[in-house]
C-alpha positions in Angstrom: 28.1 19.2 -13.3 31.6 19.3 -14.9 31.7 15.7 -16.2 30.4 16.4 -19.7 32.9 19.1 -20.6 35.8 17.7 -18.4 38.1 17.2 -21.4 37.6 20.8 -22.5 38.7 21.9 -19.0 41.7 19.7 -19.2 42.7 21.1 -22.6 42.4 24.7 -21.2 44.5 23.7 -18.2 47.2 22.2 -20.3 47.5 25.4 -22.3 47.9 27.3 -19.1 50.5 24.9 -17.8 52.4 25.3 -21.1 52.3 29.1 -20.8 53.5 28.9 -17.2 56.3 26.4 -18.1 57.7 28.9 -20.6 58.2 31.5 -17.8 59.5 29.0 -15.2 56.7 30.0 -12.8 55.7 27.4 -10.1 52.4 25.8 -10.8 49.7 24.9 -8.2 46.7 22.7 -8.9 43.9 22.6 -6.3 40.8 20.5 -6.9 37.6 21.5 -5.1 36.3 17.9 -4.7 39.4 16.2 -3.3 40.5 14.8 0.0 41.9 17.3 2.6 45.4 15.8 2.2 45.5 16.0 -1.6 48.8 17.4 -3.0 48.6 21.0 -4.4 52.2 21.8 -5.5 54.3 23.7 -6.4 55.0 21.7 -9.6 57.1 22.2 -12.7 55.5 21.9 -16.1 56.0 18.1 -16.4 54.8 17.2 -12.9 51.9 19.7 -13.3 50.8 17.9 -16.5 51.0 14.5 -14.7 49.0 15.9 -11.7 46.4 17.3 -14.2 45.9 13.9 -15.8 45.4 12.3 -12.4 42.5 14.6 -11.7 39.0 13.3 -12.4 35.5 14.6 -11.9 33.8 13.4 -8.7 30.1 13.2 -8.0 30.2 15.1 -4.7 29.5 18.6 -3.7 32.5 21.0 -4.2 34.3 22.6 -1.2 35.9 25.7 -2.6 36.6 27.1 0.9 38.8 24.1 1.9 40.6 24.0 -1.5 41.5 27.7 -1.4 42.6 27.5 2.2 44.9 24.6 1.3 46.2 26.7 -1.6 46.8 29.8 0.7 48.7 27.6 3.2 50.9 26.2 0.4 52.0 29.6 -1.0 55.1 31.2 0.3 54.6 34.4 2.3 54.2 37.4 0.0 53.9 35.2 -3.2 51.7 36.6 -5.9 49.3 34.3 -7.7 47.8 34.4 -11.2 44.6 32.4 -10.4 42.8 30.5 -13.1 39.4 29.6 -11.7 37.5 26.8 -13.4 34.1 26.0 -11.7 31.1 23.9 -12.5 29.0 27.2 -12.8 27.0 26.7 -9.6 27.2 28.6 -6.4 27.8 27.3 -2.8 26.8 29.0 0.4 30.4 29.7 1.4 31.4 31.4 -1.9 31.1 35.0 -0.8 33.1 34.5 2.3 35.7 32.4 0.6 36.4 34.8 -2.2 36.5 37.8 0.2 39.1 36.0 2.4 41.2 35.1 -0.7 41.1 38.8 -1.9 42.2 40.0 1.5 45.1 37.5 1.6 47.2 39.6 -0.8 48.2 36.7 -2.9 46.2 37.6 -6.0 47.9 39.2 -8.9 45.2 38.5 -11.5 42.2 36.3 -12.0 41.3 34.3 -15.1 37.6 33.5 -14.7 36.3 30.6 -16.8 32.6 30.7 -17.4 30.5 27.5 -17.5 27.5 26.7 -19.5 24.3 26.2 -17.6 21.9 25.0 -20.3 22.9 21.3 -19.8 22.8 21.3 -16.0 19.9 19.3 -14.5 19.4 17.6 -11.2 16.8 15.0 -10.1 16.0 15.9 -6.5 13.3 13.4 -5.6 10.5 11.1 -6.6 6.9 10.8 -5.4 5.4 7.3 -5.9 1.7 8.1 -5.9 -1.3 5.9 -6.1 -1.6 6.1 -9.9 1.8 7.3 -11.1 5.5 8.0 -10.1 6.7 11.6 -10.4 10.4 12.4 -10.8 11.1 16.0 -9.8 13.9 17.8 -11.6 15.5 21.2 -11.3 17.8 23.4 -13.4 19.8 26.5 -12.6 17.9 29.6 -11.6 17.7 32.1 -14.4 17.6 29.6 -17.2 14.2 30.5 -18.6 13.9 28.8 -22.1 11.3 26.1 -22.4 12.8 22.7 -22.5 11.6 19.1 -23.0 13.8 16.1 -22.3 13.2 12.4 -21.7 13.6 10.7 -18.4 14.1 7.0 -18.5 13.7 4.4 -15.8 15.9 1.3 -15.4 15.5 -1.9 -13.3 18.1 -3.6 -11.2 19.4 -5.4 -14.3 20.1 -2.1 -16.1 17.2 -2.7 -18.5 15.3 0.4 -19.7 11.7 -0.3 -18.7 9.9 3.0 -19.0 10.3 6.6 -20.1 8.4 9.8 -19.7 8.8 13.4 -21.0 10.5 15.8 -18.6 9.3 19.3 -19.4 10.3 22.8 -18.1 7.9 25.6 -18.6 9.2 29.0 -19.8 10.8 30.8 -16.8 10.4 27.7 -14.5 13.4 26.1 -12.8 11.5 22.9 -11.9 10.1 20.1 -14.1 8.3 16.9 -13.5 8.4 13.5 -15.4 5.3 11.4 -14.7 5.4 7.7 -15.2 1.8 6.4 -15.5 2.4 2.8 -14.9 1.0 0.0 -12.6 2.5 0.1 -9.2 4.1 -3.4 -9.7 6.2 -2.0 -12.6 7.0 1.3 -10.8 8.3 -0.7 -7.8 10.9 -2.2 -10.2 12.5 1.1 -10.8 16.1 1.3 -9.5 17.3 4.5 -11.2 15.9 7.3 -13.3 18.2 9.1 -15.7 17.7 12.1 -18.0 18.5 11.0 -21.5 21.6 12.7 -23.1 22.8 14.3 -19.8 25.9 12.6 -18.6 25.9 13.9 -15.0 25.6 12.3 -11.7 23.0 14.8 -10.6 20.8 13.9 -13.5 20.6 10.3 -12.2 18.3 9.4 -9.4 18.9 6.1 -7.5 15.9 4.4 -6.0 15.8 1.8 -3.2 13.0 -0.1 -1.5 12.2 2.8 0.7 10.8 4.7 -2.3 8.6 1.8 -3.4 4.9 2.2 -3.0 4.0 -0.6 -0.6 1.0 -2.8 -1.1 -1.0 -3.5 2.1 -3.7 -6.1 2.4 -6.6 -5.6 4.7 -8.7 -8.4 6.2 -11.3 -7.9 9.0 -13.8 -9.9 10.9 -17.4 -8.8 10.7 -19.2 -7.0 7.9 -18.0 -3.5 7.2 -21.2 -1.5 7.0 -20.7 0.8 4.0 -23.7 3.0 5.2 -21.8 3.6 8.4 -18.1 3.6 7.5 -17.0 4.9 10.8 -18.1 1.6 12.4 -16.0 -0.5 10.0 -13.0 -2.1 11.7 -10.8 -1.1 8.8 -12.0 2.5 8.4 -9.3 4.3 10.5 -6.6 2.0 9.1 -7.6 2.8 5.5 -7.8 6.5 6.2 -4.3 6.5 7.8 -2.5 4.5 5.1 -4.3 5.3 1.8 -2.2 8.4 1.0 1.0 6.4 1.3 0.3 2.8 0.2 -1.9 0.8 -2.1 -4.7 -0.9 -0.2 -6.2 -4.2 -1.3 -9.2 -6.0 0.2 -10.4 -9.5 -0.7 -13.7 -10.2 -2.3 -14.6 -13.0 0.1 -14.7 -13.2 3.9 -13.8 -16.9 3.8 -10.2 -16.9 5.2 -9.4 -20.0 3.1 -10.0 -17.8 0.0 -9.4 -14.2 1.2 -5.8 -14.8 2.6 -4.5 -16.5 -0.6 -6.2 -13.9 -2.7 -4.5 -11.1 -0.9 -1.1 -12.8 -0.8 -1.3 -13.4 -4.6 -1.1 -9.6 -4.9 2.3 -9.7 -3.2 1.7 -7.3 -0.4 4.5 -6.1 1.9 2.1 -5.9 4.8 -1.1 -7.8 5.8 -3.3 -6.2 8.4 -5.8 -8.4 10.1 -8.5 -6.7 12.3 -9.9 -8.9 15.1 -9.3 -12.2 13.5 -9.4 -14.8 16.3 -9.2 -18.2 14.7 -7.1 -19.0 11.6 -7.6 -22.2 9.6 -4.5 -24.4 9.7 -3.8 -24.1 5.9 -4.0 -20.3 6.3 -1.6 -20.4 9.3 0.9 -22.4 7.4 0.7 -20.1 4.3 1.1 -16.9 6.4 4.0 -18.4 8.4 5.9 -19.0 5.2 5.1 -15.5 3.9 6.4 -13.9 7.1 9.6 -16.0 7.0 10.1 -14.7 3.4 9.9 -11.1 4.5 6.2 -10.2 5.0 5.0 -8.1 7.8 1.8 -9.3 9.6 0.0 -6.6 11.7 -2.9 -7.8 13.9 -5.4 -5.8 15.9 -7.2 -7.1 18.9 -11.0 -7.2 19.5 -13.6 -9.4 21.0 -12.9 -12.4 18.7 -9.1 -12.3 19.3 -9.7 -11.9 23.0 -11.8 -15.1 23.1 -9.7 -17.1 20.7 -7.3 -20.0 21.5 -4.2 -19.0 23.5 -1.9 -21.1 21.2 -2.0 -18.9 18.1 1.4 -19.1 16.5 1.0 -15.9 14.6 1.2 -13.6 17.6 4.4 -12.0 18.9 3.4 -12.7 22.6 1.1 -15.2 24.4 -2.2 -13.6 25.4 -4.4 -14.0 28.4 -8.0 -15.2 27.8 -10.4 -12.3 27.6 -9.7 -8.6 27.6 -9.0 -6.1 30.3 -11.6 -3.3 30.5 -12.2 -0.2 32.4 -14.6 -1.1 35.3 -14.1 -4.9 34.7 -11.8 -7.6 35.9 -8.2 -6.5 36.2 -9.5 -3.0 35.5 -8.1 0.5 36.0 -9.6 3.2 38.0 -9.3 5.5 35.1 -8.3 5.3 31.4 -4.7 4.7 30.7 -2.3 7.0 28.8 0.9 6.1 26.9 4.5 6.1 28.2 7.3 7.4 26.1 8.1 5.0 23.2 11.0 2.7 23.8 14.3 3.8 22.1 14.8 0.4 20.5 11.4 0.0 18.9 10.1 1.3 15.5 8.3 4.1 17.2 11.4 5.6 18.8 11.5 9.4 18.6 7.7 9.8 18.1 6.1 12.4 20.3 3.9 10.8 23.0 0.2 11.9 22.4 -1.4 13.5 25.4 -4.9 13.0 24.2 -4.8 9.2 23.7 -6.4 7.0 26.3 -7.1 3.3 26.4 -10.2 1.7 28.1 -9.9 -1.9 26.9 -7.0 -4.1 25.9 -5.9 -7.7 25.6 -3.2 -8.6 28.1 0.1 -10.4 27.3 1.3 -13.2 29.5 4.4 -12.1 31.4 7.6 -13.5 30.0 11.4 -12.8 30.2 11.5 -11.1 26.8 8.2 -9.2 27.0 10.0 -5.8 27.5 12.1 -6.5 24.4 9.0 -7.1 22.3 7.1 -4.1 23.6 6.9 -1.3 21.0 4.5 0.9 22.9 3.6 0.7 26.7 0.8 2.1 28.8 1.6 4.1 32.0 0.9 1.0 34.1 3.6 -0.9 32.2 1.3 -3.2 30.2 2.1 -3.4 26.4 -0.1 -1.6 24.0 1.9 -2.7 20.9 4.2 -5.7 20.7 6.2 -7.3 17.9 9.0 -9.6 17.0 11.0 -10.5 13.9 10.3 -13.9 12.3 12.9 -14.9 9.7 13.0 -12.0 7.3 9.6 -10.7 8.3 7.8 -9.3 11.3 4.7 -9.8 13.4 3.1 -6.8 15.1 0.1 -6.9 17.5 -1.9 -3.8 18.6 -3.5 -4.9 21.9 -6.6 -2.7 21.1 -9.3 -2.8 18.5 -8.8 -0.9 15.2 -11.8 1.4 15.8 -12.4 3.9 18.6 -14.3 1.5 20.9 -11.3 0.4 23.0 -9.0 3.4 22.6 -8.9 6.9 21.1 -5.6 6.0 19.4 -7.1 5.2 16.0 -8.6 8.7 15.8 -5.4 10.5 16.7 -2.6 11.7 14.5 -0.1 9.4 16.2 -1.9 6.4 14.7 -0.9 7.5 11.2 2.7 7.9 12.2 2.8 4.6 14.0 1.4 2.8 11.0 3.9 4.5 8.7 6.7 3.4 11.0 5.4 -0.2 10.7 5.3 0.1 7.0 9.0 0.9 7.1 9.6 -2.4 8.8 8.8 -4.1 5.4 11.2 -1.9 3.5 14.3 -4.0 3.2 17.0 -1.3 2.9 19.8 -3.2 4.6 19.2 -1.6 8.0 17.1 -2.9 10.7 14.7 -0.3 11.8 15.0 -1.3 15.5 18.7 -0.3 15.6 19.9 3.1 16.4 22.5 3.0 13.6 23.9 0.5 11.1 27.0 0.4 8.9 26.4 -0.4 5.2 29.3 -1.3 2.9 29.4 0.3 -0.6 27.7 -2.0 -3.1 27.6 0.1 -6.3 28.9 3.7 -6.7 27.7 6.4 -9.1 30.3 8.0 -11.3 30.4 11.6 -12.2 28.9 10.8 -15.6 25.9 9.1 -14.0 26.9 5.4 -14.5 26.9 2.7 -11.8 30.4 1.3 -11.1 31.9 -1.2 -8.7 33.0 0.3 -5.4 36.5 1.7 -5.1 38.9 1.1 -2.2 38.5 4.8 -1.2 34.8 4.4 -0.4 33.9 3.9 3.2 30.9 2.2 4.7 27.8 4.4 5.1 26.6 5.0 8.6 22.8 5.1 8.6 21.3 6.6 11.8 17.7 6.9 12.9 16.0 10.2 12.2 19.1 11.5 10.4 19.6 11.9 6.6 22.9 10.4 5.3 24.8 12.8 3.1 27.3 12.5 0.2 31.0 13.1 1.0 34.4 12.3 -0.3 34.4 9.0 1.7 30.7 8.1 0.9 30.0 9.0 -2.7 26.6 8.5 -4.2 25.5 5.0 -4.9 24.0 1.9 -3.4 25.1 0.7 0.0 24.3 -2.6 1.7 24.0 -6.0 0.1 21.7 -8.0 -2.2 19.3 -8.5 0.7 18.8 -4.8 1.1 20.2 -1.7 -0.5 20.2 1.9 0.6 20.3 4.6 -2.1 22.5 7.6 -1.5 21.8 10.5 -3.9 23.6 13.8 -4.4 20.5 15.9 -4.0 17.8 15.3 -1.3 15.0 17.6 -0.4 12.3 19.8 -1.9 14.0 23.1 -1.1 17.1 22.6 -3.2 17.9 25.3 -5.8 20.7 25.5 -8.3 22.1 29.1 -8.1 24.6 30.2 -10.8 27.9 31.3 -9.4 28.4 35.1 -9.4 31.7 36.5 -10.5 33.2 38.1 -7.4 34.4 41.7 -7.2 38.2 41.1 -6.6 40.4 44.1 -6.0 42.6 42.9 -8.9 41.8 42.6 -12.6 39.5 39.8 -13.7 39.6 38.4 -17.3 36.8 36.3 -18.5 37.6 33.2 -20.5 35.9 30.2 -22.1 36.9 26.5 -22.6 36.5 26.7 -26.4 39.5 27.3 -28.5 40.1 28.4 -32.1 40.1 25.6 -34.7 40.1 25.4 -38.5 36.9 24.1 -40.1 37.0 22.5 -43.6 34.4 23.9 -45.9 35.0 21.5 -48.8 32.1 19.2 -47.9 29.5 21.9 -47.6 30.6 23.7 -50.8 30.5 20.4 -52.7 27.0 19.7 -51.5 25.8 23.2 -52.5 27.3 22.7 -56.0 25.6 19.3 -56.4 22.2 20.9 -55.5 22.6 23.7 -58.0 23.5 21.3 -60.8 20.4 19.2 -60.0 18.2 22.3 -60.1 19.7 23.4 -63.4 18.9 20.0 -65.0 15.3 20.1 -63.8 14.8 23.6 -65.3 16.1 22.5 -68.7 13.8 19.5 -68.8 10.8 21.7 -67.9 11.6 24.2 -70.6 11.7 21.4 -73.2 8.2 20.2 -72.2 9.2 16.8 -70.9 7.0 17.1 -67.8 3.8 17.8 -69.9 4.1 14.5 -71.9 4.7 12.5 -68.8 1.6 14.0 -67.1 -0.7 12.8 -69.9 0.8 9.3 -69.8 0.4 9.2 -66.0 -3.3 10.2 -66.3 -4.0 7.3 -68.5 -2.1 4.9 -66.4 -3.9 6.2 -63.3 -7.3 5.4 -64.9 -6.3 1.9 -65.7 -4.8 1.4 -62.2 -8.1 2.5 -60.6 -10.1 -0.1 -62.7 -7.6 -2.8 -61.9 -7.7 -1.9 -58.2 -11.5 -2.0 -58.1 -11.6 -5.3 -59.9 -8.9 -6.8 -57.6 -10.7 -5.6 -54.5 -13.9 -7.2 -55.7 -12.2 -10.5 -56.4 -10.5 -10.4 -53.0 -13.8 -10.5 -51.1 -14.2 -13.7 -49.1 -15.9 -16.3 -51.3 -18.5 -17.2 -48.6 -19.4 -13.6 -47.8 -22.5 -13.5 -50.0 -23.7 -16.9 -48.8 -23.2 -15.8 -45.2 -25.3 -12.7 -45.8 -28.0 -14.7 -47.4 -27.9 -17.2 -44.5 -28.0 -14.3 -42.0 -31.1 -12.9 -43.7 -32.9 -16.2 -44.1 -32.2 -17.3 -40.5 -32.2 -14.2 -38.2 -31.3 -14.8 -34.6 -33.7 -13.8 -31.9 -32.7 -11.3 -29.2 -32.9 -14.0 -26.6 -30.4 -16.2 -28.7 -28.0 -13.3 -29.1 -28.0 -12.2 -25.4 -28.6 -15.5 -23.6 -25.6 -16.0 -21.4 -27.3 -18.0 -18.7 -25.5 -20.9 -17.0 -26.8 -24.0 -15.2 -28.0 -23.0 -11.7 -28.8 -19.4 -12.6 -32.5 -20.1 -12.3 -32.1 -21.2 -8.7 -30.1 -18.1 -7.9 -32.7 -15.9 -9.4 -35.4 -17.6 -7.4 -33.3 -17.2 -4.2 -32.8 -13.4 -4.6 -36.3 -12.7 -5.9 -38.0 -13.8 -2.6 -36.8 -14.1 1.0 -36.1 -17.7 1.9 -35.2 -19.2 5.3 -32.6 -21.9 5.1 -31.5 -24.9 7.1 -28.3 -27.0 7.0 -28.7 -30.5 5.6 -27.3 -32.9 8.2 -27.8 -36.1 6.2 -30.3 -37.5 8.7 -33.7 -37.7 6.9 -35.7 -37.2 10.2 -33.7 -34.2 11.3 -33.8 -32.6 7.9 -37.6 -33.2 7.6 -38.2 -31.5 10.9 -35.9 -28.6 10.0 -37.8 -28.1 6.8 -41.2 -28.4 8.4 -40.1 -26.0 11.2 -39.1 -23.3 8.9 -42.3 -23.9 6.9 -44.3 -23.3 10.0 -42.3 -20.2 10.8 -42.9 -18.9 7.3 -46.7 -19.4 7.7 -46.5 -17.4 11.0 -44.6 -14.6 9.3 -47.1 -14.4 6.5 -50.0 -14.4 9.0 -48.5 -11.8 11.4 -46.3 -9.6 9.2 -46.1 -8.2 5.7 -43.2 -10.6 4.9 -44.1 -13.4 2.5 -41.1 -15.8 2.5 -40.7 -18.5 0.0 -40.3 -22.2 0.7 -37.5 -23.2 3.1 -34.3 -24.2 1.4 -31.9 -26.9 2.5 -28.2 -26.0 2.0 -25.0 -27.9 2.0 -22.3 -25.4 3.3 -19.6 -27.2 1.4 -21.3 -26.7 -2.0 -24.0 -24.1 -1.9 -23.9 -20.3 -1.9 -25.1 -19.1 1.5 -25.2 -15.3 0.9 -28.9 -15.4 -0.3 -30.3 -16.3 3.1 -30.6 -13.9 6.0 -31.0 -16.8 8.5 -29.6 -20.3 8.4 -30.9 -22.8 11.0 -28.3 -25.5 11.9 -29.6 -28.4 14.0 -26.6 -30.1 15.6 -26.6 -33.8 15.1 -23.7 -35.7 16.8 -24.2 -38.7 14.5 -23.9 -36.6 11.3 -20.5 -36.4 9.6 -18.2 -33.6 10.8 -18.3 -30.7 8.3 -15.1 -30.2 6.4 -12.8 -27.3 7.2 -13.8 -25.7 3.9 -17.5 -25.9 4.8 -16.8 -24.4 8.3 -14.8 -21.6 6.7 -17.6 -20.8 4.3 -20.1 -20.6 7.2 -17.6 -18.4 9.1 -17.3 -16.1 6.0 -21.1 -16.0 5.8 -21.4 -14.8 9.4 -18.6 -12.2 8.8 -20.5 -10.8 5.9 -23.7 -10.1 7.8 -25.5 -13.5 7.8 -26.7 -15.2 11.0 -26.6 -18.9 11.9 -28.9 -20.3 14.5 -27.3 -23.3 16.1 -29.7 -25.6 17.9 -28.4 -28.6 19.9 -32.0 -29.7 20.7 -31.0 -31.3 24.0 -32.6 -29.0 26.5 -29.6 -28.3 28.7 -30.6 -26.1 31.7 -27.4 -24.0 31.2 -27.9 -23.7 27.5 -25.1 -24.6 25.0 -22.2 -25.6 27.2 -18.9 -25.9 25.6 -16.9 -27.6 28.3 -15.5 -31.1 28.3 -18.5 -32.6 30.2 -21.0 -31.4 27.6 -23.5 -33.6 25.8 -22.5 -35.2 22.4 -24.4 -32.5 20.5 -22.6 -29.7 22.5 -19.2 -31.4 21.9 -19.9 -31.4 18.2 -21.0 -27.8 18.4 -17.7 -26.9 20.2 -15.7 -28.7 17.5 -17.5 -26.7 14.8 -17.1 -23.4 16.5 -13.4 -24.0 17.1 -12.8 -23.4 13.4 -14.7 -20.1 13.4 -14.2 -16.5 14.6 -16.9 -16.5 17.3 -17.4 -13.3 19.2 -18.0 -13.3 23.0 -21.5 -14.5 23.7 -24.2 -13.8 26.4 -27.8 -14.8 27.0 -30.2 -12.4 25.4 -30.5 -9.5 28.0 -33.9 -8.3 28.9 -33.2 -4.9 27.2 -31.9 -6.5 23.9 -33.7 -5.4 20.8 -34.4 -9.1 20.0 -36.9 -9.1 22.9 -38.9 -6.3 21.3 -38.4 -6.5 17.6 -42.0 -7.6 17.0 -43.5 -9.2 20.1 -42.5 -8.5 23.7 -40.6 -11.7 24.6 -39.5 -12.5 28.2 -37.6 -15.6 27.0 -37.2 -17.8 23.9 -38.7 -21.3 24.4 -38.8 -24.0 21.7 -40.1 -27.5 21.9 -38.3 -27.4 25.2 -37.9 -24.5 27.6 -35.2 -23.6 30.1 -32.2 -23.0 27.8 -31.3 -19.4 27.2 -30.8 -18.0 23.7 -27.1 -17.0 23.3 -26.2 -14.1 21.1 -23.1 -11.9 20.5 -22.3 -9.9 23.7 -22.9 -6.2 23.3 -20.6 -3.6 24.9 -22.1 -2.0 28.0 -22.9 1.7 27.8 -20.2 3.9 29.3 -22.8 6.0 31.1 -25.8 3.8 32.2 -29.2 5.3 31.4 -32.7 4.2 31.7 -32.9 3.1 28.1 -35.7 0.7 27.0 -33.4 -1.3 24.7 -29.7 -1.9 24.2 -28.0 -3.2 21.1 -25.0 -2.9 18.9 -25.1 -1.3 15.5 -25.1 -4.7 13.7 -26.9 -8.0 14.0 -25.5 -10.9 16.0 -23.9 -13.3 13.5 -24.5 -16.3 15.8 -27.3 -17.6 18.0 -27.2 -20.8 20.1 -30.0 -22.6 21.8 -30.9 -26.1 23.1 -34.6 -25.6 23.0 -35.3 -27.3 19.6 -36.9 -24.3 17.8 -37.7 -26.3 14.6 -39.5 -28.9 16.6 -41.9 -26.3 18.0 -42.3 -24.6 14.7 -42.8 -27.7 12.6 -46.2 -28.1 10.9 -47.6 -30.3 8.1 -49.0 -29.0 4.8 -52.2 -28.2 6.5 -50.5 -26.2 9.3 -51.0 -28.7 12.1 -48.1 -29.1 14.6 -46.0 -32.3 14.1 -44.4 -32.6 17.5 -45.7 -31.9 21.0 -44.0 -29.4 23.3 -42.4 -30.5 26.5 -44.2 -29.9 28.7 -47.3 -30.1 26.6 -48.4 -26.4 26.9 -50.2 -24.7 23.9 -48.9 -21.3 25.1 -45.3 -22.6 24.9 -45.7 -23.2 21.2 -47.2 -19.8 20.7 -44.3 -18.2 22.5 -41.8 -20.3 20.4 -43.4 -19.1 17.2 -43.4 -15.5 18.4 -39.8 -15.8 19.3 -39.1 -17.1 15.7 -40.9 -14.1 14.3 -38.8 -11.8 16.5 -35.6 -13.5 15.3 -36.5 -13.1 11.6 -37.7 -9.5 12.0 -34.4 -8.7 13.9 -32.4 -10.4 11.1 -34.2 -8.3 8.4 -34.4 -4.9 10.2 -31.3 -4.8 12.5 -31.2 -1.9 14.9 -33.9 -0.1 13.0 -36.3 -1.7 15.5 -34.1 -0.4 18.3 -34.6 3.1 17.0 -38.4 2.6 16.8 -38.4 1.5 20.5 -36.8 4.8 21.4 -39.3 6.9 19.4 -41.5 7.8 22.4 -38.6 8.9 24.5 -37.3 11.0 21.6 -40.7 12.6 21.0 -41.0 13.4 24.7 -37.6 15.1 24.8 -38.5 17.1 21.6 -41.7 18.2 23.3 -39.8 19.4 26.3 
């Protein structure tokens, strides 16, 4: 705080040295911000002047106790001291004890107390990078009550001024705030904030990557049901991170589109919830992003558990399937957490007693598995693993991001764990997995608040986990580290800091107050000459007014003003665009209709309007005319049955090409598998995958009547091999044959099975999680609708009818009731697609009413 008036202090000290030199008194000079071995004296006048010139202000906290102790030890026994005390005007916690000990020492003969001005002392104590703004918190000395408004300016790493904001102190308030209302991308470029016009180190705030507001991308499998947010796989992650980071989610569920969209926003972290299969282009793009410093966080789930075991974007190799309470490789009771490893990012966190795990994906044993384990269950299996890739990191939570596998997502520890992972992406020169790291000085902050190259006196900064580094004589404020990562060390840290003015102590000897200002002569020639010139001008104007000069001029001006108005009006009329009148006439003669003015339709809009105005069933065009004709006729026959049996009146079936057409308009897409048809492109498969993740359902039909249904092993039929190749590019959840208590068996008709043109093949749907406490429930279902169905019974062949409603193909065996059951099964499927678990609730109504009656 003494940098601005340092020269005044030096001038006052030079006068004191000159006075002492005239009396041949020994001179001692003790700085309060110097090394412990700094020389104090005694000096003669010449050497004292040299020592004074060698002093310079330092941007570190003062240590008056150490300075006065060194002074006392340098004085001869019984020596009397005339003490001139020049301070920065601010108190320290040791002042009262220090001054009391000095008074008791008996060395004081008199004290000359120099007061310091407090009106220009300000300190920036912290910043808060919020969702919509960055706030810089400033303080001033207690007791300074006048209102004050200054300007705080932000600079980037090139020293360019990129933003400014008013810094206001209310009357009587010692704290002010400067708010920078800028986009987060621009705020993250701030490297220092400085109060304009205040040349002090405390009025400059250094900012490193740790203060940046991170951008976190979120991608999940499945459709997040906005009506039931607690069931969304990203709900608990969003709730935990939203106060601290900016969250972005893609508009599309197609991974070929969503991942590039999120990465274009330059996130520090990408969180993927239960994404099992990644397209190859996405894998390559993510790998490069991680190598360049990104952090990928993945959560397990049914899709990841059933995905391929050669995923390169996992920190460990996983076993197929998951481990569940009561299942294979199960526990006898839910597992709790062990203490967090000391070398991981969660080191030092308290172990939550209320967190239990009932399901997890298991890591294959390896020699480095313990080194990659960030959190471990009591049985020794990893709960969270991670590893560093290039400059980035990959982290895997072996549980789902919701509360279905573990209670961790609903605990407070989940928030702290995610925040620790966010810190992995903050490149501050220190690896978060190390207990401590030594950072060399990179740029230092001078006492006037300017960044300077490091000096030879500065030592490396030791950064330790869970411990705040502090400013000292060896580690002055500045940036430490290297260009890959810098750590900012500021003078003031913490919200409880206050600047207390120093109180003049009650010494037993006389105290004389002094100031740094000195008497000086001021030349008044300039001000007097200016006053004389003003009086002369006033006298001249009065003389002209008395002679009537202003009256004649006013008349002339009035005439000139009238002429000017006429000229201006004429000029304005002539400057009108030459075609303006013609344009108005044309506008009046040819008025545009409302349809012409507002018509912004594009080619293809009519088809979109037709698709959303009425429910349509869709089928995938295979390229085989016979197959496509049967698919269309089958959905036409199912539509006739729906109109006959239900209130639904679907439109004509629509054939879609997944590579070109929008799929979101259709609740159900029937996909007949034709081994002879061209293999769909990765882009088409990704679009179908995105359609299923967003709530649509695809019914795959291999039409080959395999007794075991749709087998995906190597000995399968050509149609099943093609189906397996298609599903390899999708995030397919675990499947099971439709259970007897599934809502699909009761959504409209009571269905024991689902035959088609053939019978014998089960209908495969997404497996539902068994109830923790089995009860005699009439129906079991998840909260959503299965995104995938697989059969081999040729549903479309059984549904297919001509324009008159006559069946086109016989059933095998030729049983009229089999066709009726096939159509009823189709009605159940469509009603299930459109109503979801609403039908499940309706099945439970009798039981609910019975309970209410009791």
